[in-house]
Backbone as a ProteinNet text record, in pm:
[ID]
protein_1_A
[PRIMARY]
MGLFDSLKSLFAPQAAGDPNALWLYVKCKRCGAPLAVRVDLRNELSADYESGGYILTKEMMDSKCFTLMRAELRFDAQRKITEQKMDKGEFITREEYETMTNDE
[TERTIARY]
5990.9	5901.7	5817.1	5654.1	5594.3	5547.7	5447	5477.3	5408.5	5379.9	5317	5428.4	5523.5	5618.5	5735.2	5700.8	5775.7	5715.8	5643.5	5566.4	5582.4	5588.6	5645	5773.5	5826.6	5953.5	6005.4	5923	5974.9	5919.4	5799.5	5752.8	5790.8	5882.9	5952.7	6050.8	6056.3	6117.5	6316.7	6407.2	6546	6657.1	6700.4	6766.8	6919.9	6951.2	7073.5	7048.2	7159.3	7157.1	7107.9	7057.3	7089.9	7114.2	7240.2	7302.2	7181.2	7073.1	7031.6	6943.3	6880.7	6729.7	6786.6	6623.3	6647.8	6508.3	6516	6377.4	6325.9	6204.5	6123	6106.9	6108.2	5997.7	5960.4	5772.8	5703.9	5583.9	5533.1	5428.9	5362.1	5202	5117.3	5065.2	5016.9	4998.9	4903.9	4792.8	4623.3	4638.8	4622	4670.4	4700.5	4850.2	5051.1	5045.9	5005.2	5072	5181	5269	5319.2	5365	5485.8	5428.7	5634.1	5636.3	5823.9	5766	5864	5863.6	5962.6	6001.1	6159.7	6179.3	6221.4	6288.5	6363.4	6362.6	6507.4	6591.6	6643.1	6781.7	6766.6	6762.5	6794	6683.1	6601.3	6478.5	6308.8	6354.3	6262	6300.5	6461.9	6441.1	6464.4	6438.3	6464.7	6510	6592.7	6723.1	6682.9	6789.2	6723.4	6885	6877.2	6927.6	6983.2	6896.3	6939.2	7041.5	7051.3	7149.4	7196.3	7229.3	7310.3	7265.9	7216.1	7159.9	6969.6	6909.3	6818.9	6634.2	6577.9	6462.6	6353.9	6332.1	6227.3	6062	6008.2	5843.6	5788.2	5704	5740.6	5578.2	5424.7	5322.8	5302.8	5198	5217.1	5075.1	5066.5	4938.6	4908.2	4859.5	4914	4738.1	4802	4666	4521	4568.8	4478	4358	4367.3	4315.7	4302.6	4353.4	4423	4419.1	4509.2	4550.3	4694.1	4641.2	4765.4	4836.8	5004.4	5137.3	5193.1	5261	5304.3	5513.2	5607.7	5727.4	5766.2	5864.2	5925.7	6098.1	6179.7	6346.1	6482.5	6546.3	6633.3	6813.1	6844.1	6944.9	7088.5	7181.8	7281.8	7348.8	7447.8	7520.5	7514.1	7547.4	7555.8	7470.4	7369.7	7204.4	7202.1	7294.3	7249.9	7176	7103.8	6911.4	7038.1	6986.3	7001.7	6900.5	6788.7	6672.4	6519.3	6474.7	6336.8	6240.2	6098.5	5993.8	5890.3	5785.7	5654	5523.5	5394.9	5312.5	5202.7	5099.1	5063.7	5130.5	5283.5	5317.8	5465.9	5487.3	5634.2	5707.8	5837.4	5973.7	6029.4	6040.1	6052.3	6171.6	6247.5	6373.5	6365.2	6418.8	6387.1	6353.5	6445.8	6425.3	6249.4	6250.8	6116.5	5969.4	6019.5	6021.2	5928.2	6032.2	6057.6	5931	5963.1	5896.9	5786.4	5744.7	5505.4	5483.2	5584.7	5533	5555.5	5643.2	5695.3	5577	5522.7	5408.6	5198.1	5240.5	5119.1	5106.8
-2454.6	-2577.8	-2491.7	-2504.6	-2519.5	-2551.6	-2475.2	-2578.8	-2729.7	-2789.1	-2929.8	-2976.1	-2944.3	-3035.9	-3027.4	-2929.8	-2924.2	-2984.6	-3053.7	-3151.2	-3318.2	-3284.3	-3416.9	-3505.7	-3370.5	-3403.8	-3471.9	-3461.5	-3457.1	-3612.2	-3665	-3770.8	-3869.2	-3847.2	-3913.1	-4017	-4142	-4223.4	-4158.5	-4126.2	-4165.7	-4275	-4317.2	-4360.3	-4350.2	-4260.2	-4245.9	-4150.8	-4137.2	-4040.2	-4113.3	-4186.5	-4246.9	-4369.7	-4424.2	-4550.4	-4619.7	-4590.2	-4697.1	-4688.9	-4647.7	-4637.6	-4778.1	-4803.4	-4989.7	-4986.9	-4887.6	-4926.3	-5039.6	-5042.7	-5223.1	-5158.3	-5193.1	-5211.9	-5326.6	-5275.2	-5429.3	-5443.3	-5517.8	-5501.6	-5612	-5532.4	-5666.1	-5702.4	-5830.3	-5966.5	-5941.3	-5893.5	-5856.6	-5753	-5640.3	-5530.8	-5506.7	-5532.8	-5434.8	-5363	-5278.2	-5111.3	-5166.3	-5061.1	-5018.3	-4977.4	-4983.1	-4918.1	-4977.2	-4841.5	-4845.7	-4782.8	-4839.4	-4883.5	-4836.3	-4790.8	-4724.5	-4757.7	-4866.7	-4914.1	-4894.9	-4873.2	-4775.7	-4941.5	-4967.7	-5062.1	-5038.8	-4887.3	-4918.1	-4962.6	-4928.3	-4938.1	-5044.7	-5075.2	-5220	-5321.9	-5319.8	-5518	-5551.5	-5678.1	-5750.1	-5849.6	-5915.5	-5991.8	-6125.1	-6171.4	-6316.5	-6413	-6509.6	-6554.1	-6650.1	-6699.2	-6884.3	-6847.3	-6731.8	-6744.7	-6591.6	-6519	-6419.6	-6309.8	-6275.6	-6146.6	-6109.6	-6022.4	-5988.2	-6084.6	-6053.9	-6043	-5891.2	-5948.2	-5835.7	-5859.7	-5851.9	-5843	-5758.2	-5716.2	-5591.7	-5572	-5509.7	-5551.2	-5382.1	-5452.4	-5304.3	-5282.8	-5190.4	-5228.2	-5045.6	-5110.7	-5078.5	-4962.4	-4857.6	-4791.9	-4800.8	-4918.9	-4952.7	-4991.1	-5182.5	-5250.9	-5325.4	-5213.3	-5167.3	-5419.3	-5485.1	-5582.7	-5526.1	-5667.6	-5682.5	-5749.7	-5729.8	-5779	-5792.2	-5918.9	-5930.7	-6012.6	-5878	-5927.6	-5972.2	-6072.3	-6129.1	-6099.8	-6044.1	-5999.1	-6134	-6178	-6233.9	-6151	-6067.3	-6048.3	-6086.9	-6033.9	-6126.4	-6014.5	-6017.9	-5986.9	-5844.7	-5774.6	-5688.9	-5637	-5666.5	-5599.2	-5567.8	-5720	-5731.8	-5837.7	-5837.7	-5901.7	-6091.5	-6142.1	-6301.1	-6374.9	-6358.9	-6475.1	-6337.3	-6362.3	-6264.2	-6322.9	-6283.7	-6382.4	-6284.3	-6310.2	-6228.2	-6271.2	-6242.6	-6262.8	-6162.4	-6207	-6118	-6047.3	-6080.1	-5904	-5998.8	-5927.3	-5918.6	-5862	-5909.3	-5802.7	-5747.2	-5645.4	-5536.6	-5476.7	-5433.2	-5310.2	-5181.9	-5134.6	-5004	-4929.1	-5011.4	-4930.7	-4972.9	-5091	-5132.6	-5101.7	-5031.7	-4928.3	-4805.9	-4713.2	-4569	-4631.4	-4710.9	-4746.3	-4699.8	-4737.5	-4827.9	-4710.7	-4603.3	-4481.3	-4406.3	-4376.1	-4299.9	-4276.8	-4382.5	-4454.1	-4342.2	-4304.1	-4307.4	-4204.6
-6593.5	-6510.9	-6444.7	-6497.6	-6333.1	-6247	-6191.1	-5990.2	-5996.8	-6131	-6101.7	-6094.9	-6224.9	-6263.3	-6150.1	-6073.6	-5913.9	-5895.7	-5829.8	-5719.9	-5777.3	-5883.6	-5939.4	-5993.4	-5941.6	-5952.3	-5821.2	-5712.5	-5541.6	-5511.3	-5614.2	-5606.5	-5693	-5862.7	-5949.1	-5815.2	-5858.1	-5843	-5910.3	-5815.8	-5906.7	-5836.1	-5907.3	-5934.5	-5843.8	-5860	-5759.8	-5617.9	-5564.6	-5410.3	-5345.2	-5323.4	-5179.8	-5165.9	-5090.8	-5049.7	-4949.2	-4882.6	-4809.5	-4861.9	-4949.3	-5092.3	-5202.4	-5167.5	-5330.3	-5385.8	-5514	-5560.8	-5657.3	-5639	-5673.7	-5793.6	-5887.7	-5992.3	-6044.6	-6044.4	-6023.2	-6202.4	-6193.9	-6302.4	-6202.7	-6242.4	-6202.9	-6288	-6204.9	-6330.7	-6362	-6264.3	-6357.6	-6468.8	-6439.1	-6523.8	-6658.5	-6552.9	-6659.9	-6588.5	-6514.7	-6472	-6387.8	-6376.1	-6325.1	-6226.6	-6149	-6002.1	-5908.2	-5884.5	-5860.5	-5686.9	-5572.1	-5499.5	-5427.7	-5331.6	-5247.9	-5146.1	-5088.9	-4967.8	-4965.7	-4779.7	-4735.2	-4638.1	-4676.2	-4656.4	-4552.3	-4447.2	-4313.7	-4186.7	-4226.3	-4181.9	-4173.8	-4334.6	-4368.7	-4324.4	-4390.5	-4343.4	-4217.8	-4176.6	-4133.5	-4089.1	-3958.3	-3918.2	-3953.4	-4072.1	-4063.1	-3965.4	-3878.2	-3771.7	-3843.6	-3916.5	-4020.2	-4078.1	-4122.2	-4305.4	-4246.4	-4103.9	-4140.3	-4183.1	-4257.4	-4372.2	-4312.5	-4429	-4372.7	-4441.3	-4445.2	-4511.9	-4482.3	-4655.8	-4639.3	-4745.1	-4603.4	-4661.8	-4700.4	-4886.9	-4954.9	-4977.6	-4911.3	-4966.1	-5089.3	-5159	-5272.9	-5310.5	-5365.9	-5470.9	-5643.2	-5697.2	-5764.6	-5812	-5886.2	-5918.4	-6026.5	-6053.7	-6197.2	-6157	-6140.5	-6070.7	-5952.4	-5817	-5691.6	-5675.9	-5741.4	-5667.2	-5594.1	-5480.5	-5344.2	-5390.6	-5428.8	-5455.5	-5340	-5314.1	-5215.6	-5253.3	-5229	-5235.4	-5152.9	-5149.4	-5027.6	-5134.9	-5059.5	-5061.4	-4966.8	-4997	-4891.6	-4940.9	-4806.4	-4827.4	-4777.5	-4863.9	-4782.8	-4634.9	-4609.8	-4493.4	-4547.4	-4637.6	-4687.7	-4743.6	-4772.9	-4848.2	-4958.8	-4954.1	-5161.1	-5197.9	-5270.9	-5341.3	-5343.3	-5271.4	-5299	-5334.9	-5299.6	-5384.1	-5400	-5432.3	-5416	-5540.1	-5474.2	-5474.5	-5513.9	-5593.1	-5570.4	-5663	-5582	-5567.4	-5668.1	-5745.4	-5794.8	-5875.5	-5953.6	-5967.1	-6042.7	-6089.1	-6166	-6137.3	-6065.5	-6143	-6271.9	-6302.5	-6419.6	-6395.3	-6437.7	-6466.8	-6489.6	-6421.3	-6371.2	-6595.3	-6692.4	-6806.7	-6876.5	-6815.7	-6859.4	-6804.8	-6644.1	-6604.7	-6653.7	-6685.4	-6741.7	-6889.8	-6963.3	-7030.6	-7073.8	-7026.7	-6934.2	-6912.2	-6834.7	-6782.2	-6884.4	-6968.6	-7033.4	-7172.4	-7159.4	-7267.6	-7249.8	-7162.1	-7044.9	-7077.1
[MASK]
++++++++++++++++++++++++++++++++++++++++++++++++++++++++++++++++++++++++++++++++++++++++++++++++++++++++

């Protein structure tokens, strides 16, 4: 493994390992660029006092057309996703993300 491969593995999305991390896989509606974004479930969620759960608003930008996408996720008290919405993008599965990035 070369130096470049070592550095690349440091920044590559990891599927498991950190129970406090949630990976969001999204695709830009404008150019179709895939994006993986890490969410820290301990620090990035805000309390939703009405529901007793949590809410996350995450803005992210792809590196192809630089469209700013906005995701809003709602969680229950155990930090499990109950609702998700996306503006200017769409949620994809990890498998779809890997297929799209392996083709590049």
